[in-house]
SEDO-985233 format. One line per 4 residues: their letters; for each residue x, y, z of C-alpha. Coordinates in Angstrom, 3 decimals. Example, Ala and Ser with C-alpha at 12.3 -4.5 7.8 and 13.67 -1.06 7.14 Angstrom:
2
AS	12.300 -4.500 7.800  13.670 -1.060 7.140
//
This chain:
343
MKSK	-22.575 11.555 -16.027  -20.165 13.984 -17.668  -17.649 12.435 -20.024  -13.942 12.481 -19.154
FTIL	-13.353 14.611 -22.242  -15.886 17.234 -21.137  -14.389 17.509 -17.655  -10.830 17.731 -18.976
SALF	-11.889 20.376 -21.486  -13.507 22.455 -18.763  -10.444 22.092 -16.557  -8.248 23.284 -19.414
IILA	-10.407 26.386 -19.881  -10.289 27.213 -16.164  -6.558 26.652 -15.820  -5.951 28.755 -18.912
GFRL	-8.038 31.544 -17.413  -6.358 31.426 -14.005  -2.720 30.883 -14.978  -0.309 33.473 -13.666
SDSL	1.920 34.279 -16.608  2.398 37.833 -17.773  -0.749 38.844 -15.886  -0.969 38.799 -12.101
FVTP	-4.725 39.275 -12.102  -7.062 37.250 -14.276  -10.829 37.625 -14.129  -12.450 34.251 -13.344
PHFP	-14.328 33.045 -16.436  -17.768 33.366 -14.804  -17.141 36.794 -13.227  -18.057 40.198 -14.700
KPNY	-15.474 42.775 -15.725  -13.686 44.321 -12.709  -14.432 47.879 -11.687  -10.827 48.663 -10.743
DFSK	-8.727 50.459 -13.379  -5.504 48.452 -13.460  -3.938 50.806 -16.006  -3.473 53.412 -13.256
NPLT	-1.777 50.986 -10.857  -0.431 48.023 -12.872  0.219 44.952 -10.783  3.767 43.692 -10.354
KSKI	5.100 40.900 -8.165  7.321 43.284 -6.219  4.464 45.711 -5.485  2.181 42.869 -4.406
QLGR	4.842 41.509 -2.064  5.433 44.985 -0.647  1.695 45.412 -0.100  1.501 42.008 1.558
ALFY	4.265 42.990 3.996  2.559 46.295 4.773  -0.804 44.562 5.284  0.654 42.356 8.018
DPIL	2.992 44.906 9.599  1.833 46.785 12.740  4.237 49.574 11.786  1.196 51.233 10.179
SRNN	-0.251 52.014 13.633  0.793 54.746 16.047  2.490 52.431 18.558  3.305 49.541 16.199
TISC	0.720 47.170 17.699  -2.118 46.979 15.151  -1.875 45.782 11.546  -4.503 45.425 8.832
SSCH	-4.497 41.703 9.570  -5.415 42.371 13.204  -9.004 42.876 12.041  -8.756 41.021 8.729
SQYS	-7.528 37.470 9.338  -7.055 35.237 6.318  -8.563 32.204 8.037  -11.835 34.015 8.721
AFTH	-12.215 35.356 5.177  -10.170 38.446 6.061  -12.414 39.627 8.866  -12.376 38.766 12.584
TDHD	-14.481 36.255 14.496  -13.580 36.731 18.151  -15.682 39.846 18.837  -18.619 41.803 17.455
LSHG	-16.845 45.127 16.913  -13.341 45.804 15.673  -10.653 46.360 18.297  -7.941 48.911 17.660
IDDR	-4.958 50.577 19.276  -4.762 50.775 23.092  -7.662 48.270 23.281  -10.064 50.834 21.838
IGFR	-13.309 49.405 20.481  -14.719 50.558 17.178  -18.386 50.848 16.316  -18.592 48.348 13.431
NSPS	-17.740 44.774 12.587  -14.878 44.574 10.109  -16.051 43.630 6.583  -14.548 40.660 4.764
LMNL	-11.889 41.486 2.192  -12.242 39.629 -1.095  -13.014 40.338 -4.731  -12.298 44.013 -4.115
AWKS	-11.525 44.720 -7.774  -15.261 44.523 -8.459  -16.294 47.057 -5.813  -17.083 50.697 -6.528
SFMW	-17.091 51.852 -2.892  -15.761 50.583 0.404  -16.660 50.425 4.101  -20.121 49.657 5.434
DGAV	-21.228 53.194 4.600  -19.343 53.657 1.322  -17.202 56.464 2.741  -14.280 55.536 0.454
HHLD	-14.672 55.430 -3.318  -11.318 54.040 -4.445  -9.349 51.023 -3.266  -6.057 52.945 -3.472
LQSL	-7.352 55.261 -0.730  -9.170 52.722 1.410  -6.268 51.888 3.727  -5.949 55.519 4.746
APIS	-9.267 55.289 6.625  -8.203 52.652 9.208  -4.689 54.096 9.454  -6.029 57.519 10.459
NPLE	-9.050 56.346 12.475  -8.398 57.030 16.198  -10.249 53.828 17.129  -8.177 51.690 14.776
MDEK	-4.540 52.554 13.990  -4.612 56.213 15.079  -1.654 57.201 12.918  -0.836 59.866 10.349
IENV	0.326 58.763 6.922  3.368 61.065 7.154  4.441 59.262 10.338  3.944 55.908 8.627
VSKL	6.191 57.056 5.777  8.845 58.220 8.248  8.859 54.890 10.055  9.018 52.944 6.813
QTSN	11.878 55.122 5.573  13.997 54.353 8.651  13.239 50.618 8.718  15.734 47.941 7.750
IYPN	13.687 46.516 4.909  11.257 48.962 3.361  13.568 51.287 1.393  14.804 48.258 -0.541
LFYE	11.292 46.879 -0.993  10.040 50.241 -2.295  13.013 50.485 -4.625  12.241 47.035 -6.054
AFGD	8.569 47.936 -6.410  8.661 51.553 -7.578  12.266 52.130 -8.668  12.810 54.645 -5.863
SIIT	13.894 54.084 -2.261  12.300 57.389 -1.247  8.994 56.278 0.249  5.767 58.214 -0.320
GENT	2.295 57.927 1.139  0.817 57.454 -2.334  3.038 54.483 -3.119  2.420 53.009 0.314
LKAI	-1.344 53.023 -0.242  -1.005 51.745 -3.823  1.107 48.816 -2.672  -1.442 47.800 -0.042
SQFM	-4.218 47.938 -2.626  -2.149 45.757 -4.972  -2.049 43.011 -2.363  -5.765 43.377 -1.639
LTLV	-6.550 43.098 -5.356  -5.062 39.591 -5.325  -7.612 38.475 -2.706  -9.861 36.825 -5.260
SANS	-12.221 34.111 -4.073  -13.625 32.070 -6.963  -12.898 28.422 -6.163  -15.817 27.298 -4.015
KYDS	-18.090 24.346 -4.750  -20.587 26.873 -6.096  -18.008 28.007 -8.658  -17.289 24.430 -9.602
VMLK	-20.988 23.838 -10.219  -21.334 27.022 -12.283  -18.397 25.869 -14.410  -20.074 22.456 -14.801
LSSF	-17.300 20.566 -13.025  -19.517 19.224 -10.250  -23.106 19.208 -9.067  -25.024 20.303 -6.015
TLQE	-26.478 17.682 -3.730  -30.266 17.525 -3.642  -30.336 19.565 -0.438  -27.883 22.162 -1.782
NIGY	-29.928 22.500 -4.951  -33.124 23.066 -2.977  -31.280 25.684 -0.951  -29.950 27.319 -4.110
NLFK	-33.452 27.660 -5.530  -34.673 29.142 -2.253  -31.740 31.547 -2.318  -32.517 32.671 -5.867
KNCA	-36.135 33.271 -4.913  -35.529 35.178 -1.674  -31.989 36.582 -1.565  -30.372 36.897 -4.993
SCHK	-31.689 40.371 -5.834  -29.361 41.909 -3.239  -26.762 39.162 -3.006  -26.287 38.999 -6.753
EPLF	-24.338 36.138 -8.279  -21.488 35.445 -8.792  -20.072 38.042 -6.371  -23.031 37.575 -4.004
TNDE	-23.448 41.302 -3.501  -24.897 44.038 -5.667  -22.493 46.544 -4.062  -25.450 48.739 -3.081
FKNN	-26.697 50.139 0.223  -29.852 48.709 1.713  -31.991 49.073 4.807  -32.540 45.461 5.808
GLPL	-34.840 46.087 8.748  -32.308 45.792 11.552  -33.525 47.656 14.644  -31.196 50.503 15.590
DTTL	-28.600 49.577 18.198  -29.194 52.454 20.607  -25.752 52.045 22.189  -24.020 52.647 18.848
NDLG	-26.615 54.838 17.107  -25.042 53.938 13.777  -27.151 55.387 10.950  -24.993 53.858 8.231
RYKV	-24.902 55.523 4.819  -26.582 58.640 6.230  -23.333 59.503 8.032  -21.688 59.979 4.619
SQNP	-24.498 61.307 2.430  -26.498 63.288 5.023  -29.538 62.206 3.022  -32.373 61.156 5.363
LDSL	-33.379 58.488 2.847  -30.048 56.753 3.550  -30.707 56.333 7.252  -29.890 52.770 8.417
KFKV	-28.663 51.763 4.958  -25.493 49.653 4.885  -23.440 48.067 2.118  -24.751 44.657 1.081
PTLR	-21.932 42.286 2.105  -20.749 39.393 0.004  -21.936 35.967 1.102  -18.818 34.243 -0.188
NIEF	-17.019 32.369 2.604  -19.853 33.301 4.942  -19.265 30.068 6.860  -16.089 31.651 8.211
SFPY	-16.954 35.365 8.467  -19.212 35.395 11.549  -20.446 37.353 13.461  -22.779 38.928 10.924
MHDG	-24.177 42.372 10.097  -22.438 45.732 10.397  -22.422 45.482 14.181  -21.820 41.738 14.471
RFKN	-25.094 41.207 16.305  -25.784 37.727 14.881  -23.515 34.851 15.849  -24.640 32.269 13.304
LKQV	-26.516 31.852 10.040  -29.626 30.527 11.747  -30.000 33.857 13.550  -29.545 35.716 10.263
LNHY	-32.303 33.719 8.568  -34.559 34.169 11.596  -34.124 37.922 11.245  -35.231 37.899 7.618
TKGI	-38.228 35.693 8.293  -39.525 37.163 11.538  -37.189 39.865 12.872  -37.428 42.697 10.364
ASNN	-38.330 46.013 11.965  -40.776 47.746 9.655  -39.902 51.293 8.658  -40.621 53.594 5.722
RISD	-37.102 53.258 4.321  -36.817 49.503 4.290  -35.480 47.947 1.104  -38.135 47.238 -1.514
ELKA	-36.877 43.650 -1.705  -37.905 43.092 1.924  -41.345 44.663 1.948  -42.967 41.332 1.142
PIIL	-42.462 38.773 3.926  -39.939 35.975 3.450  -41.457 32.677 4.501  -39.156 29.731 5.159
SSNE	-39.875 26.567 7.110  -37.307 25.156 9.524  -36.283 22.575 6.946  -35.976 25.210 4.247
KVDM	-33.657 27.243 6.458  -31.456 24.176 6.822  -31.494 23.732 3.044  -30.582 27.392 2.543
IAFL	-27.629 27.070 4.909  -26.501 23.941 3.054  -26.308 26.036 -0.103  -24.519 28.916 1.630
LTLS	-21.830 26.478 2.749  -21.051 25.798 -0.929  -19.697 29.367 -1.090  -16.703 28.419 1.076
DKQF	-13.404 28.621 -0.778  -10.699 26.706 1.094  -8.062 27.555 -1.512  -8.654 31.225 -0.784
LFNP	-8.672 30.798 2.990  -5.423 28.844 3.070  -3.551 30.297 0.110  0.078 30.756 1.267
QHSY	0.433 33.748 -1.075  -2.086 35.577 1.134  -0.542 34.643 4.482  1.863 36.410 6.844
PKEI	5.163 36.984 4.966  7.515 35.797 7.679  10.352 35.597 5.192  10.154 39.402 4.914
LLGT	8.954 40.636 8.280  10.109 38.281 10.978  12.444 40.196 13.251  13.590 42.648 10.628
VKN	11.780 45.925 11.299  13.047 48.643 13.643  10.592 50.139 16.132
//
């Protein structure tokens, strides 16, 4: 049993690392260095609050009906759970499942196919996509400029009430940078504040043997593109990374998603074809469609018994971070938006 002194010492280290003083973003002590260059878009409280308002405001869409949060709900790890494919403006249906938004400062590319290479530009993709928000950034700026609240919010954030597309996108990325998930049971175990149960530990060892090369700890993704043997959905004909690179070797490759908060981010895969974790594990043990571009990590069969699958799921549940999912700083800013924006 750990001594009281050891636990208190560890708690002091963690609290010191996570305190919000002069810095609004602190790398968790067991995380690698972020990829995002904060020197080019320094975080401030006013910019984060502006970005939070923009994230939840449907003013970003052509007819003011769809917001970022429409497809990225906080309570489902900033994705959606009620349908396989994202739904956009005028009830249009997209062709992919929305990815979870968390730990974005460590990513080098975004979207399932890596079409965007910088977080400050990422929001422009859904804003301009005709199946999502179907709006032009210049129209967004015009609407923000004539609203009751945004000129003041932009002045507080950027020192100028004249709104620009660049500052709009930078503010949204500032809010998304604060979506850091690092307080799950797994994190507590890694920081030696608690221990896995026997079943969770068995599952963890199975995970390290079969999954960790792609879902690399502690972010639980290697941020790469892999062909994981999913048969092509012939109704969508989504070839993944190939759409961006036009390299035949990238056909059916998709970004490896994080497994953090996976308990809440169903349905799974780029097209939301799997409803639960049991179906996901069944795919990797007996559903992989063999092809000449399949990931090297999956060329050898993965063998798991029924009990081992249960153990694996028990471990995956330790990646749930309730503080992240219910953090009021990430929620709808009703104090800013409620009934205050002109249409």
